[in-house]
N, C-alpha and C positions, 0 to 999 in steps of 0.2 A: 563253638565253645561248649565244653562239657560242664554241666552244673553238678556240684557235689551234693548228693542227697542229704537232706536235713535229718539229723539224729532226733528221734522221738522215742517215747516209752513203748508205745503199743500201736499196732495197725491191725484192724479187724476187717477182713473182707467177707462179704456175704452174698448169697444168691439173690436175696432181696433185702432192701432196707425201707422200712416205713418211717419216714421222717416225721410225720404228723403235722409239722409246721415247717414248710408248706405240706399240704395234704397230697403227697405223691408217694409212689412206690418206685424206688430206683432198682434197676437190675444190674447185678454184677458190679457193685460199688464197694467202696471201703471207707472206713472211718479212721482218721488219724488222731491219736490221742497223746497228749503230753502234759505232765503235771496235773493229771486228773481232769483235763478239759479237752473238749473237742476242738481240734485245730482245723480240720477240713473234712468234707464229704465229697468224694470224687470217684471216677471210674477206677476199677481195681488196677488196670495196667498203668494208668497215670500215677496212682498212689505208690506203686512199687518202684517206679522210676524216681519219684520225688522224695520219698522218705526212706530212711534207714532205721527201722524200729529195733529196739532191744528185744521185743517179742512180737511175733505175728501169729494171729489166729485166723484160720481159714474155715469158713462155714459154708460148705458146698451146697447143702440142702436146707438152709435155714432162712428165716426172716428175722432180721435184727430190728427191734423196736425200742422205744424209750422204756426205761424201767417203769413198771406199773406203780401207781400211787393209791394206797388204801386210804380213802378220805375219812373213814370213820371206823374205829375199832376200840376195843378194851383189851389190849394185848395179853395182860397177865391172867385174864379170865380163861385162857387156854387150859389152865389147870382144872377148870370146872366143865370141860367139854363133856356133854352128855349127862351132867349131874342131875338135871331135872328137865326132862323133855316132855313135849306134848301137853304144855300148859299155857293158858293165856298170860299175857304180859304181867299184870299186877300180881296174880297168884305166883307166877314164876319168880318175880322180884321179891315180894314181901315175905313169902313163906319158904323160900328155898335159897335164892342167891344172897340176899342181904343177911340172913342168919348164918350162912356158910362163911361169908366174908367177916362177919363179926367174930366168928370163932377162930378163923385162921389167918386173917389179914396181918401182914408184916412186910417189912422191907425185903426179907428173904423170899417170901411168897411172890412178891411182884418181880423181883429179879429173876427167879427161876421160871415163873410163868411167862415173862417177857422173852427170856431166852428161848423157850419152847416156841413161842409165837414167831420170833425172828427166824428160827430155823425153818419153820413151815412157810413163812412168807417169802423168804429168799429163794427157796427151792421152787416156789411158784411164780417167780419173776417179779415179786414186789420189792422195790428198792427203797420206798419211803412209806411211812404210815403215820396217820394222825390219830393220836391216842387220847383217851379220856379215862384216867384211872387215878389211883392213889400212889403215894411214894414215888413221885416222878424221878427222883435221883436214882433210885434202883432201876427204873425203866431206862433212864439215860445210860447207865453203866452197861446194861444188857445190850442195848442197841449199838452202843459204841464198840463193845466187844465183838459183835457180829459184823461190824462195818456198815450197818444200815443208817439211812437217813431217817430221822424221826422228828415229828412235831408233837410235843408232849403237853398234855392238858394241865393247866393250873386249875384244878377242879374246885368247884364250890357247891356245897350243900348246906342246908340249915341244921341238919341233925348230926350228932357225933358218930364217928367210926373209930376204929383203932388208929387211924392216921391223924385225925384232927377233931377238935371239939365243937367248932361252929364255923360259920362261913368265913369270918375274918381270919380264923386260924388256918383254914384251908388255903386261902389266898396268900396270906403272909408266908406260909411254908413254901408254897409253890414259887412265889417271887424270889425267895432266898435261893432255891435250887436254880432258878433261871440265872441269877447272878453268877453262880458257880460255873455254869456251862456256857456263859455268854460268848466266849471266844472259840467255841467248838463249831466249825462250819457245818457239821452234819446234824447237830442237835439244836432244834428250835422249840418255841413254846407258843401255845394258844391259851387264851382264857377259856375255861370250860365249865360254865354253869351247867349243872346236870340237865335240868329241864324246868320249864315254868312251874310245874307242880311241886318242885323241891327247892325252889330258890325264891327269896322274897324280893319285893320291890327295892328295898334298900341295898341289897346285895347286887342286884342288876345295875343300880345306879353307880355303885363303886366300880363294877366291872366296866361300864361304859367309860368312866373316867380313866381307868387304867388302860383300856384299849386305845383311847385317843392319845394318852401320854406316851405310851410305849409302842404304839403302832402294832398291836397284836391282834390277830384274828380272834373272833369269839365263836366257839364251837358248842352247839347246844341242841339237845333233842327237842323236836317240835312236832305236834300234831301226829303222834304215833298211833293213838288209839281213840276210839269214841269215848271211852271212860275219861281220858285226859280232857277232852273238850267239855264234857258234862261237868267235871269238877271245877274247871275254870269258870264256867258260867255260874256255878253255884257260889264259888268263893269270891270272884272278881267281877261278876256281872258282864263278862265279855269273853270272847274266845282268846286263846293264848297269843296268837300272832298280833291281834289288835292291842293286847296288853304290851307286848314287846315293842310294837310301834310307838305307843305312848311313852314308853320308857327310853326311846331313842336307840334301841338295840339294832334295828334293821339297817342294812347298808352293805357296801362292798366287802367289809371286814367280817360280815356275819355268815356263818355256815350253819344252816338249819338241817338237822339230821332227821331223815324219814319223810316228813311232810306227806303223810298218807291221807289223813282225814282233813282234806283241804278243799275249800270252795273257790268259786270263780273270783270273788273279791280278794281272797287271800293270795291266789295265784298272781293277780294283777299287782297286789301289794309287794310281793317278792320281786316281781319284774321291775316295778317302778323304783324300788329302793336299791336295785343292783345286788340283792342278796344272793347267796349261793345255797345249793341244796346238795346234801350227801345222800344218794339213793342206795338203799341196802335191800335189794329185792328178796334175797333168800331169808333173811331175818324177818322181814315183814310177812312173808308167807308162813314161816314156821311158827310164828307167834300169832298167826291169824289176825294181824293188824289191818290188812287190806292191801290195796294197790295204789301206789303213788302214780299220779297222772303225768308221767315223765315226758311223754311225747308232747303234751300240751305245754309243759314247762319250757321245753326247748323251742316250741313255736313262738312263745312269748319272749324268748331271748334270755331266759333264766339260765345261769351257768350251773350245770349239774355234773357232779363227779360221782364215782362209785365207791362204796365201802362195803366191807363184809359184816360190820358189827362184830360182836365177840364170838369166839368159838363155843361159848356156852349157849348162844342163841341161834347159831347158824347151821351146822357145827364145824364149818371149815373156814379157814382164812384163804379163800381161793377166788381171786379176781377173774380167772378164766371162767369159772362157773357163774360169777355175777355178770360178766359181760354177756354171755350167751342168754342167761335168764332175762336180763334187762331188755335185750333186743326182742326176744320172743314175747314177753309180756306186753311190750308196747304195741307190737303188731296185733296180738290177740285182743287187747283192750280197745284199740281204736278201729279194728277191722281194716287196717291199712297195712298191707304187706311191705310198703316202702318205709314205714316208721322206724326210726333209729337204725339206719343201715350200718354195716360193719365199720366203715371208716369213722362214723360219728361215735359209735360205741368205744372204739379204741381211743378217740380223743377224750371221751369222758373219763377213761381209766388212766389218762396220762396228763395232757396239757390242761384240760378243764380243772382237774383236781389240783394241779400245780398252781393255777391262777387263783383258785379259791383260797389256797394257803399263802398267797402272796409270794410264791416261789416260781412264777412263770418265766422270769428272766434267768432262772438258774437251772431248772429241770423241766421235763415234760415233753421235750421234742429233741430230735437229733439235729441240732443246729450248732454250727461253729460258734464258739465262745461259751457255750453252756457246759455244765458239768457232765462228765461221761458216765451217766447213769443209764445202763443199757441192759437189755434182756435178749438172749438168742433163743429162738424157738425152732426146733427141728421139725420140718415138714416133709422129711424124706422117707418115712415109713410107708409100708404098703397101705395102711389104713388112711393115709393122706392123699393117695393117688386116685385120679389125676388132679392136678391143682391148676385151675384157670385163674383164680384170684387169690393171692396169698393172704390178703387181709380178711377176706371172707372166710378162708380156712382157719385163720387165727381165732375168729369169733365162733364159728359154727362147727368146726371139726376138732381143732387142737384142744388139749387140756394142759393143766399145769405139769403133768408128767412129761410133756414135750419140751420143757425148759431145760436147756443143756448148760448154759453159761449165764452168769449175771455179773455185772460190774457196777460198783458204786464209786463215783469220783475216780474212775479209771482203775480201781482196785478190784481184782477178781474175787468175788465172794461166793460164787458157785462155779465149779470147774468140772465139766462132764458129770453134772448132777450131784456132785459131792460138795461139802462145805470145807474148804481147805483151812487147816489150823484149828478146827473146832473139835473138842473132845466129846464125841457123841455119847460115849459110855458114861461120862460124868453127868451129862444132861439127863440121860435116861434114868440114872440112879436117883437124881434129885426129883424127877417127876414121879417115880415109883413111891418115894417116901411121902410126897404130898397126896398121891392117890390113896395110900393106906390111911393117912390121917383123915382125909375127907370121907372115905368110905365108912370109917368107924362112926363118924358123926351122922352120916346119912342113914345107916342102919339103925342107929338109936332113935331116929325121928320117924322111922316107918311104923 
């Protein structure tokens, strides 16, 4: 008896598929997609017999991976890329970035900056980003326009900016935006207290209540610099993580960003509470913050994902670069060449990050039932040959320029390295205007 092939939207067959969960590499397999979700992962021959796709994509020399997840960034700060380089964190923030934001910050700034970031991230295989910035409705509009998945920060600070006047104002405005986007499946929200040194105990207490009531992750910078630790000891008579523990912040919903200046007690605290860490190696190095002990975190069972931080402090939104650097740093710092092998690094950039955001059942692996957030990486060029282990090549050889296709919820957002439906000239014109405006102010301050 002949079985009629099932009609589906899309069939992608690839030389290799790195499913991540389970941690296997499949050879000559295909992913069947319908209504934005993964129906099946099976050998290519079987897939072609079983399914009748509206569209088929064949990737003869590629590895298909889950879409990469940027666990920490400030997307709109792409407009300040290279504005103030080679400076320590507090000088960089207080004397350059915060004054520039005070002079230029607006919903339009965030919209254009986030569009620029989305274009860069998508072309580098990033399908989801966890953002911490102002005017989240403008960021949501930009991410939605580009078809990206985003977790947007409901930011909290104690001091005023052009966005809000005080911590309650920040939170109330962010919660209002969340309500407006509540039914968009690709736009979610985190509570985003900036850092222990900019947020009061009272605000952290309100954030804990909101997190528990709304089941929202909490996304916060922690232990980035020695100066931060010293200030906390001076003001609160304890280190930041001990303060956050006393305030009830730590737990499976908590994402601590950086965790560079951290001791054995604090590592155990993160592990015991089930807290998550967003590791941003390039930013930590560029700002001379130090080296996060990521290999030790993983040995303790701490869930670690990867982030780029902003293009103002990195200066790239490039998770391929972060993956390779994280692996090399772990090996060099521990003296153990087996630390953070390629498969674990890929998991950090995908499923670990998804789990930190509470999205592990939706994205992060190529698993039937999950959303079809996928990235195709071309390993066919001469520079890639020979290839004995495609996941090792993904981390140690390939770069973001090797990304050929990206899908978010089954929709093609990068097609042969281009962004379909995006007016690049319009974006470039908007960026040029902001550059001129920022440059005038920068020259006035020199």
